[in-house]
N, C-alpha and C positions, 0 to 999 in steps of 0.2 A: 573553571566556569567562565564563560565570556559574558561580560556585561553588555547591555543593549547599547551603551555609548560606544563600545569598541567594535560592535558587530559591523559597522560600516567600513571600518579599516580592514576587515577580513573579506570584504566583497571584491570580486573580480569582474571586470567587464567581459561580457560574452562576445565572441567574434560573430560577425554577421553570418558566416558559414554555419557555425554551431546553431545559431538562432533559427536559421532556415530549416535545419534538420530536426529541430526539437519536436517532440510529440505533443507538447502542450506549451501554450504561451503563459504569461504571467497571470492573466485573468482566469484561464482554465485551471492553473495550479491553485489559485486562491479558492475557486469553487470546489475543487477536489479536496483541498485541505479542510474547508469548512464542513463538507459532507463527512469526511473522516472523523472530525472532532465531534460533530453533533450526533452522528449515527454510525459509530464504528462497526457494529456488526453488519449493518446494511451495506456499508462501503466495502467491507472485505468480502461479503457474499457476492456483490456485483462483480468485483474483480476476480474472485475465485471462479466465477462462471466462465471466464475467458480461457480456462485451461480445459484440456480433455482429460477426464478422470477415468481410470479403469473402473472404479466404483464411485459414482457421484457422492459428494459429501452431503450430509443431512444437517450438519451444524457447522457454524463458522469456527467456533472454538469450544473446547471443553476444558474447564478450569477446576483445579483443586488447590486450596490453600491450607489444607490441614497441616498442623505442625509435623515436620519430618516427611511430608508427602506433597510438596508443592510442584504442580505441573500445569502447563498450558499446552494443549494439543490443538494446533490449528487445523481446521477442516476435518476434525474428527480424529485423525491419526496420520502418521506418515503414509504417503501413498505415491504411486507412480503417476505422473501427469506430465503433460507437455503443453506449452503455450500455444493457443490457436492463433496463428499469425493472420488468419483471415478475418478475425474479429475487428470491427471498427469501433473506436471509442465514441 
């Protein structure tokens, strides 16, 4: 486990070229992180809608934590999908 005191030592400067090609900047990342932490199902539903689904999902996740039967199925079940590259964030 990395302590918060040592995390700065594990950081690397990003080159200007990488920064220009990034899909999000630091502020957008923080917004996305806050959204994912405060409303995880809504966050994943939003991002799941960016895929083309053969059969659209109706639930973000289905969970079972029964002893001997633990499972989490994201977007209902395994399904064929592809990322819609036309979608704008």
